[in-house]
LUMDO-22025 format. One record per residue: residue number from 1; residue in one letter; x, y, z of N, C-alpha, C in turn. Coordinates in pm, 1 decimal, padded with zeros to 6 digits. Example, Ala and Ser with C-alpha at 12.3 -4.5 7.8 and 13.67 -1.06 7.14 Angstrom:
# residues 2
<node 1, 'A', <01319.0, -00569.0, 00780.0>, <01230.0, -00450.0, 00780.0>, <01320.0, -00330.0, 00780.0>>
<node 2, 'S', <01285.0, -00225.0, 00708.0>, <01367.0, -00106.0, 00714.0>, <01290.0, 00003.0, 00787.0>>
***
This chain:
# residues 133
<node 1, 'M', <-22470.4, 04165.0, -05030.6>, <-22552.0, 04240.2, -05123.5>, <-22484.1, 04238.1, -05261.3>>
<node 2, 'A', <-22559.6, 04209.1, -05362.8>, <-22505.9, 04201.9, -05499.2>, <-22479.7, 04341.8, -05553.1>>
<node 3, 'R', <-22371.5, 04354.7, -05626.0>, <-22339.5, 04482.5, -05691.3>, <-22410.7, 04489.7, -05824.0>>
<node 4, 'L', <-22466.3, 04603.5, -05851.2>, <-22531.5, 04625.4, -05979.2>, <-22427.5, 04667.1, -06082.5>>
<node 5, 'A', <-22439.5, 04612.7, -06200.7>, <-22348.5, 04652.4, -06308.5>, <-22377.3, 04796.6, -06346.6>>
<node 6, 'R', <-22272.6, 04869.8, -06375.2>, <-22288.9, 05009.3, -06416.5>, <-22348.8, 05016.1, -06555.6>>
<node 7, 'V', <-22457.6, 05088.0, -06568.9>, <-22523.3, 05105.0, -06697.5>, <-22462.9, 05227.3, -06764.9>>
<node 8, 'P', <-22410.2, 05210.3, -06886.3>, <-22349.4, 05325.4, -06953.9>, <-22453.7, 05433.5, -06983.4>>
<node 9, 'R', <-22410.8, 05556.3, -06971.8>, <-22500.3, 05668.2, -07000.5>, <-22516.8, 05682.3, -07151.2>>
<node 10, 'K', <-22625.7, 05741.7, -07190.2>, <-22655.7, 05763.9, -07331.1>, <-22544.4, 05847.2, -07395.2>>
<node 11, 'L', <-22507.6, 05811.0, -07516.9>, <-22408.9, 05889.1, -07591.7>, <-22475.6, 06016.5, -07640.2>>
<node 12, 'R', <-22417.9, 06131.1, -07602.5>, <-22475.2, 06259.6, -07641.7>, <-22380.3, 06344.7, -07725.0>>
<node 13, 'C', <-22249.0, 06308.3, -07723.6>, <-22152.7, 06393.8, -07791.7>, <-22031.4, 06313.4, -07838.9>>
<node 14, 'V', <-21986.8, 06343.3, -07960.3>, <-21866.8, 06282.1, -08017.8>, <-21773.5, 06394.0, -08060.8>>
<node 15, 'F', <-21650.2, 06385.3, -08013.7>, <-21543.7, 06475.1, -08059.1>, <-21448.8, 06391.0, -08142.1>>
<node 16, 'Y', <-21407.0, 06443.5, -08256.9>, <-21307.1, 06369.7, -08334.6>, <-21199.4, 06463.1, -08385.2>>
<node 17, 'D', <-21079.0, 06408.9, -08389.9>, <-20963.5, 06482.3, -08440.1>, <-20974.2, 06484.4, -08592.2>>
<node 18, 'P', <-20994.5, 06602.1, -08652.6>, <-21009.3, 06607.5, -08798.0>, <-20884.1, 06562.9, -08872.9>>
<node 19, 'G', <-20771.9, 06555.3, -08803.4>, <-20648.4, 06509.9, -08866.4>, <-20642.2, 06359.5, -08889.3>>
<node 20, 'V', <-20728.9, 06282.2, -08824.6>, <-20725.3, 06136.6, -08840.0>, <-20852.7, 06078.1, -08899.8>>
<node 21, 'V', <-20950.9, 06163.3, -08927.9>, <-21077.2, 06115.7, -08985.2>, <-21094.9, 06176.8, -09122.6>>
<node 22, 'D', <-21118.0, 06091.9, -09221.8>, <-21141.9, 06138.0, -09358.1>, <-21287.9, 06178.4, -09370.3>>
<node 23, 'A', <-21314.2, 06309.3, -09371.5>, <-21451.0, 06360.4, -09374.7>, <-21526.4, 06317.9, -09500.4>>
<node 24, 'G', <-21456.0, 06286.4, -09608.9>, <-21521.1, 06247.4, -09732.9>, <-21544.7, 06097.9, -09747.5>>
<node 25, 'D', <-21503.6, 06020.7, -09649.1>, <-21517.7, 05875.4, -09655.3>, <-21663.1, 05833.3, -09636.9>>
<node 26, 'R', <-21703.7, 05728.8, -09707.1>, <-21841.6, 05679.4, -09701.0>, <-21878.4, 05634.8, -09559.6>>
<node 27, 'L', <-21788.5, 05563.0, -09491.8>, <-21819.8, 05516.5, -09356.5>, <-21823.0, 05631.3, -09255.5>>
<node 28, 'T', <-21742.4, 05732.9, -09277.8>, <-21750.6, 05852.3, -09193.3>, <-21887.5, 05916.1, -09210.3>>
<node 29, 'G', <-21933.5, 05925.3, -09332.6>, <-22066.8, 05979.3, -09359.3>, <-22175.4, 05899.4, -09289.9>>
<node 30, 'R', <-22162.1, 05768.2, -09291.2>, <-22261.2, 05682.6, -09224.0>, <-22257.1, 05702.2, -09072.9>>
<node 31, 'A', <-22138.8, 05720.7, -09017.7>, <-22126.8, 05746.1, -08873.8>, <-22192.8, 05878.9, -08836.8>>
<node 32, 'L', <-22171.5, 05980.4, -08919.7>, <-22232.8, 06111.1, -08893.3>, <-22384.6, 06103.6, -08907.0>>
<node 33, 'E', <-22433.9, 06025.5, -09002.6>, <-22578.6, 06005.3, -09016.9>, <-22635.8, 05935.2, -08894.1>>
<node 34, 'A', <-22565.7, 05835.0, -08843.4>, <-22610.7, 05763.6, -08724.1>, <-22617.6, 05859.1, -08604.8>>
<node 35, 'C', <-22520.1, 05947.6, -08593.0>, <-22521.7, 06046.0, -08484.5>, <-22642.5, 06139.3, -08498.8>>
<node 36, 'A', <-22668.0, 06185.0, -08620.1>, <-22781.6, 06274.5, -08643.2>, <-22912.6, 06205.7, -08605.8>>
<node 37, 'R', <-22930.0, 06080.4, -08646.7>, <-23052.6, 06006.7, -08614.9>, <-23068.4, 05985.9, -08464.2>>
<node 38, 'A', <-22956.9, 05968.3, -08393.5>, <-22961.6, 05942.8, -08249.3>, <-22959.9, 06070.8, -08166.1>>
<node 39, 'G', <-22950.0, 06186.1, -08231.4>, <-22946.8, 06313.0, -08158.8>, <-22814.8, 06338.9, -08087.9>>
<node 40, 'V', <-22705.7, 06286.0, -08143.6>, <-22572.6, 06301.4, -08085.2>, <-22502.1, 06419.2, -08151.3>>
<node 41, 'E', <-22452.4, 06510.6, -08070.3>, <-22375.8, 06625.1, -08120.3>, <-22238.2, 06576.4, -08165.7>>
<node 42, 'V', <-22185.9, 06633.1, -08274.8>, <-22054.8, 06593.9, -08326.7>, <-21970.8, 06719.3, -08348.4>>
<node 43, 'F', <-21846.0, 06713.0, -08301.5>, <-21754.6, 06825.7, -08316.2>, <-21620.7, 06777.1, -08369.0>>
<node 44, 'A', <-21572.3, 06839.9, -08475.9>, <-21439.3, 06811.4, -08530.3>, <-21342.0, 06904.8, -08459.3>>
<node 45, 'L', <-21285.7, 06857.0, -08347.8>, <-21196.3, 06938.6, -08265.7>, <-21077.6, 06855.9, -08220.6>>
<node 46, 'A', <-20961.0, 06916.2, -08223.6>, <-20843.0, 06850.9, -08166.3>, <-20823.4, 06894.5, -08021.3>>
<node 47, 'G', <-20897.2, 06996.1, -07978.5>, <-20891.9, 07041.4, -07840.2>, <-20813.6, 07168.5, -07818.0>>
<node 48, 'D', <-20736.2, 07212.1, -07918.0>, <-20652.0, 07330.5, -07899.8>, <-20704.0, 07453.8, -07974.9>>
<node 49, 'E', <-20827.0, 07448.4, -08022.5>, <-20884.3, 07559.8, -08099.0>, <-20914.4, 07679.3, -08007.2>>
<node 50, 'D', <-20905.6, 07801.2, -08063.3>, <-20935.9, 07924.0, -07988.7>, <-21082.9, 07961.8, -07998.5>>
<node 51, 'R', <-21149.5, 07910.3, -08102.5>, <-21291.4, 07941.1, -08125.0>, <-21364.4, 07812.2, -08159.7>>
<node 52, 'V', <-21489.4, 07803.3, -08113.6>, <-21572.1, 07687.0, -08144.9>, <-21713.0, 07733.1, -08179.9>>
<node 53, 'I', <-21782.0, 07650.8, -08256.8>, <-21921.7, 07678.3, -08289.0>, <-22006.7, 07580.2, -08208.9>>
<node 54, 'V', <-22093.4, 07636.3, -08125.2>, <-22183.0, 07557.1, -08041.9>, <-22324.5, 07603.0, -08071.9>>
<node 55, 'Q', <-22408.0, 07509.5, -08115.3>, <-22546.6, 07536.4, -08150.6>, <-22559.5, 07655.3, -08245.2>>
<node 56, 'G', <-22471.8, 07656.6, -08345.7>, <-22477.9, 07756.5, -08451.5>, <-22413.8, 07889.9, -08420.0>>
<node 57, 'E', <-22363.1, 07907.9, -08299.8>, <-22300.6, 08034.2, -08261.9>, <-22152.1, 08014.8, -08234.7>>
<node 58, 'E', <-22071.7, 08106.3, -08285.7>, <-21927.0, 08098.2, -08263.3>, <-21891.1, 08162.2, -08129.1>>
<node 59, 'H', <-21803.3, 08095.8, -08055.0>, <-21761.9, 08143.0, -07922.5>, <-21610.3, 08140.2, -07911.4>>
<node 60, 'D', <-21555.7, 08238.3, -07837.4>, <-21415.3, 08233.9, -07799.6>, <-21402.0, 08136.0, -07684.1>>
<node 61, 'V', <-21298.2, 08053.0, -07688.8>, <-21273.2, 07958.1, -07580.5>, <-21196.8, 08031.1, -07470.5>>
<node 62, 'A', <-21246.0, 08019.4, -07347.2>, <-21178.6, 08082.0, -07233.3>, <-21037.2, 08026.1, -07221.8>>
<node 63, 'E', <-20943.5, 08111.4, -07180.5>, <-20802.4, 08072.7, -07174.6>, <-20775.7, 07954.9, -07082.0>>
<node 64, 'D', <-20857.7, 07935.0, -06981.1>, <-20833.3, 07828.2, -06885.3>, <-20898.2, 07695.0, -06925.9>>
<node 65, 'L', <-20957.5, 07689.5, -07045.7>, <-21024.8, 07568.4, -07094.2>, <-20970.9, 07526.1, -07229.1>>
<node 66, 'T', <-20981.6, 07396.1, -07258.4>, <-20959.7, 07350.4, -07395.6>, <-21091.4, 07367.3, -07470.0>>
<node 67, 'A', <-21087.7, 07357.3, -07600.6>, <-21211.2, 07368.2, -07679.2>, <-21311.9, 07260.5, -07637.9>>
<node 68, 'I', <-21263.7, 07140.7, -07610.9>, <-21353.3, 07031.1, -07571.6>, <-21414.2, 07058.3, -07434.4>>
<node 69, 'E', <-21334.6, 07105.9, -07341.0>, <-21387.9, 07141.1, -07209.5>, <-21493.4, 07250.3, -07221.9>>
<node 70, 'F', <-21469.0, 07347.6, -07309.3>, <-21564.1, 07455.8, -07330.3>, <-21697.3, 07401.6, -07380.9>>
<node 71, 'V', <-21693.1, 07315.4, -07482.4>, <-21815.8, 07258.3, -07538.3>, <-21889.1, 07175.1, -07432.7>>
<node 72, 'M', <-21814.8, 07093.5, -07360.1>, <-21876.7, 07009.3, -07257.1>, <-21948.5, 07095.6, -07153.2>>
<node 73, 'R', <-21885.2, 07201.7, -07111.7>, <-21946.5, 07291.6, -07013.1>, <-22066.2, 07365.3, -07073.4>>
<node 74, 'A', <-22051.4, 07415.8, -07195.3>, <-22158.8, 07493.1, -07258.4>, <-22285.5, 07409.5, -07278.3>>
<node 75, 'L', <-22268.4, 07281.6, -07309.3>, <-22383.7, 07195.4, -07334.7>, <-22421.7, 07110.0, -07213.3>>
<node 76, 'A', <-22352.1, 07129.9, -07103.3>, <-22379.2, 07058.3, -06978.0>, <-22373.4, 06906.9, -06995.0>>
<node 77, 'F', <-22271.7, 06860.3, -07067.7>, <-22251.0, 06716.9, -07085.6>, <-22158.6, 06664.6, -06976.6>>
<node 78, 'D', <-22188.9, 06546.0, -06929.9>, <-22103.5, 06474.5, -06837.2>, <-22001.1, 06396.6, -06919.1>>
<node 79, 'R', <-21883.0, 06373.0, -06865.1>, <-21778.1, 06302.5, -06940.2>, <-21824.7, 06166.5, -06990.1>>
<node 80, 'E', <-21909.6, 06097.9, -06916.2>, <-21957.4, 05965.3, -06957.1>, <-22052.6, 05970.8, -07075.8>>
<node 81, 'E', <-22100.3, 06089.3, -07110.1>, <-22191.7, 06105.7, -07223.1>, <-22118.4, 06138.4, -07352.3>>
<node 82, 'A', <-21985.9, 06146.2, -07346.3>, <-21907.6, 06187.9, -07462.5>, <-21792.6, 06091.4, -07488.5>>
<node 83, 'I', <-21754.9, 06083.3, -07616.0>, <-21636.6, 06007.3, -07654.8>, <-21547.2, 06096.2, -07740.9>>
<node 84, 'G', <-21420.8, 06059.5, -07745.3>, <-21325.3, 06123.7, -07832.8>, <-21272.8, 06021.4, -07931.7>>
<node 85, 'V', <-21241.2, 06066.2, -08051.9>, <-21190.2, 05977.3, -08156.3>, <-21058.9, 06033.7, -08206.8>>
<node 86, 'G', <-20952.0, 05958.3, -08185.7>, <-20818.1, 05999.6, -08224.6>, <-20729.1, 06012.6, -08103.2>>
<node 87, 'S', <-20605.0, 05969.3, -08116.2>, <-20513.4, 05968.2, -08001.1>, <-20482.3, 06108.8, -07949.1>>
<node 88, 'A', <-20500.3, 06212.4, -08030.3>, <-20477.5, 06349.4, -07983.4>, <-20575.6, 06386.6, -07872.1>>
<node 89, 'L', <-20684.6, 06312.8, -07860.5>, <-20787.1, 06343.1, -07759.9>, <-20771.8, 06259.1, -07633.7>>
<node 90, 'K', <-20657.6, 06194.8, -07616.7>, <-20637.6, 06102.7, -07503.7>, <-20655.3, 06170.1, -07368.3>>
<node 91, 'D', <-20634.3, 06299.1, -07358.6>, <-20649.1, 06370.5, -07231.8>, <-20780.3, 06447.6, -07222.4>>
<node 92, 'A', <-20866.9, 06430.3, -07320.0>, <-20995.9, 06500.8, -07320.3>, <-21085.3, 06447.5, -07208.1>>
<node 93, 'P', <-21172.0, 06531.5, -07154.6>, <-21260.5, 06489.5, -07045.7>, <-21382.0, 06412.4, -07098.0>>
<node 94, 'V', <-21355.7, 06294.9, -07154.4>, <-21461.4, 06212.0, -07212.5>, <-21456.6, 06072.0, -07151.0>>
<node 95, 'G', <-21564.4, 05997.5, -07167.3>, <-21573.2, 05865.1, -07109.2>, <-21489.2, 05760.7, -07178.7>>
<node 96, 'A', <-21464.1, 05778.3, -07308.1>, <-21382.5, 05683.8, -07385.1>, <-21312.1, 05758.3, -07496.4>>
<node 97, 'V', <-21191.1, 05713.9, -07526.1>, <-21115.3, 05767.9, -07639.3>, <-21083.6, 05651.4, -07731.0>>
<node 98, 'W', <-21127.4, 05662.7, -07854.3>, <-21105.9, 05559.2, -07954.9>, <-20982.2, 05592.4, -08036.4>>
<node 99, 'I', <-20897.7, 05493.1, -08053.5>, <-20776.4, 05508.6, -08135.2>, <-20773.4, 05398.4, -08239.7>>
<node 100, 'G', <-20690.5, 05417.6, -08340.2>, <-20671.2, 05314.8, -08441.6>, <-20569.8, 05212.5, -08394.6>>
<node 101, 'P', <-20566.5, 05096.7, -08459.4>, <-20472.5, 04992.0, -08419.0>, <-20325.6, 05031.9, -08436.0>>
<node 102, 'G', <-20298.9, 05134.8, -08513.1>, <-20162.0, 05182.5, -08530.2>, <-20116.6, 05277.7, -08420.3>>
<node 103, 'D', <-20206.3, 05314.3, -08326.9>, <-20175.0, 05410.0, -08220.4>, <-20165.9, 05343.3, -08083.9>>
<node 104, 'L', <-20114.3, 05223.4, -08077.7>, <-20116.6, 05147.2, -07953.4>, <-20025.9, 05202.5, -07844.0>>
<node 105, 'E', <-19943.3, 05302.9, -07874.6>, <-19863.2, 05364.6, -07769.2>, <-19951.7, 05451.7, -07678.4>>
<node 106, 'T', <-20070.9, 05485.3, -07725.1>, <-20166.9, 05559.9, -07644.2>, <-20236.2, 05461.1, -07551.5>>
<node 107, 'R', <-20220.6, 05482.4, -07423.4>, <-20276.3, 05389.0, -07324.7>, <-20356.0, 05465.2, -07219.5>>
<node 108, 'G', <-20444.1, 05393.0, -07152.9>, <-20521.5, 05450.3, -07043.4>, <-20648.6, 05371.7, -07023.2>>
<node 109, 'P', <-20713.6, 05391.1, -06910.0>, <-20833.4, 05313.3, -06879.0>, <-20951.2, 05342.0, -06971.2>>
<node 110, 'E', <-20954.4, 05459.1, -07031.6>, <-21065.0, 05494.5, -07119.8>, <-21035.2, 05470.0, -07267.1>>
<node 111, 'V', <-20916.4, 05418.6, -07298.8>, <-20876.5, 05399.8, -07438.5>, <-20935.7, 05270.1, -07493.5>>
<node 112, 'R', <-20998.3, 05282.6, -07610.6>, <-21054.2, 05167.9, -07681.5>, <-20993.3, 05167.0, -07821.9>>
<node 113, 'V', <-20972.6, 05048.3, -07876.8>, <-20905.8, 05035.5, -08006.2>, <-21005.2, 04989.6, -08111.9>>
<node 114, 'A', <-21013.0, 05065.8, -08220.6>, <-21098.2, 05029.4, -08334.2>, <-21029.9, 04919.2, -08414.9>>
<node 115, 'E', <-21106.2, 04852.2, -08497.7>, <-21051.2, 04743.5, -08578.6>, <-20966.1, 04792.6, -08694.5>>
<node 116, 'D', <-20995.5, 04913.3, -08744.3>, <-20931.6, 04960.2, -08866.2>, <-20909.3, 05110.9, -08857.6>>
<node 117, 'D', <-20788.5, 05156.0, -08891.2>, <-20759.5, 05299.6, -08892.5>, <-20849.7, 05375.0, -08989.9>>
<node 118, 'E', <-20883.1, 05311.5, -09101.0>, <-20959.6, 05377.1, -09206.6>, <-21105.6, 05402.2, -09168.6>>
<node 119, 'Q', <-21157.3, 05327.1, -09072.1>, <-21297.2, 05345.3, -09033.1>, <-21308.2, 05376.0, -08884.0>>
<node 120, 'L', <-21214.8, 05452.6, -08834.9>, <-21204.7, 05483.6, -08692.8>, <-21332.5, 05547.1, -08637.8>>
<node 121, 'L', <-21380.3, 05652.7, -08699.6>, <-21501.1, 05719.9, -08650.9>, <-21621.7, 05626.5, -08658.0>>
<node 122, 'Y', <-21633.7, 05553.6, -08767.0>, <-21745.5, 05460.9, -08783.7>, <-21744.4, 05354.7, -08673.6>>
<node 123, 'D', <-21631.5, 05290.3, -08652.0>, <-21622.1, 05187.5, -08547.6>, <-21659.5, 05244.0, -08411.2>>
<node 124, 'A', <-21607.4, 05360.9, -08380.2>, <-21633.2, 05421.4, -08249.7>, <-21781.0, 05453.2, -08230.8>>
<node 125, 'V', <-21840.4, 05520.7, -08327.2>, <-21979.5, 05563.8, -08314.4>, <-22075.1, 05445.0, -08311.1>>
<node 126, 'I', <-22060.8, 05353.1, -08403.8>, <-22153.4, 05240.1, -08411.7>, <-22141.1, 05151.9, -08287.2>>
<node 127, 'T', <-22020.3, 05127.3, -08241.1>, <-22000.6, 05045.3, -08121.3>, <-22060.0, 05113.2, -07998.6>>
<node 128, 'E', <-22030.4, 05241.3, -07980.9>, <-22080.5, 05313.5, -07863.4>, <-22234.2, 05322.9, -07864.4>>
<node 129, 'L', <-22292.7, 05350.2, -07978.7>, <-22439.1, 05355.9, -07986.5>, <-22501.1, 05220.5, -07953.6>>
<node 130, 'A', <-22442.5, 05113.2, -08004.5>, <-22497.0, 04979.6, -07979.8>, <-22482.5, 04940.4, -07832.8>>
<node 131, 'E', <-22369.5, 04970.8, -07772.2>, <-22346.5, 04931.9, -07633.2>, <-22428.8, 05014.3, -07534.2>>
<node 132, 'R', <-22467.7, 05132.7, -07573.8>, <-22538.4, 05223.1, -07482.1>, <-22689.3, 05219.8, -07500.6>>
<node 133, 'R', <-22742.4, 05126.3, -07574.6>, <-22888.2, 05117.0, -07598.6>, <-22961.9, 05096.5, -07471.2>>
***
């Protein structure tokens, strides 16, 4: 019996480390626009925050969860529906973690490397949206 190739789930959520993404960059803006057009939620979280805003409401993060785990649970997202951007998110419960080419010490089965540190969020979002069509 032939094995069916696994079809990637639709991208529904992007978490990015605000310490590695330039929010004022033109390509970052284009990545955020692409997420908005595709209905993808975006959160600037490193995972260690005590409070998060989900659907316009601020919430305290339960002590036994990271901020990313809290958001994933609150929005009922599966790990395969989310990606993380930045090596600080390497342990986040997401389907893929995108890092820049300068962060190659970060390894794992879900780690993907962008072409350029300067356009990390853009590379991650555009690639994931295209592959998950």
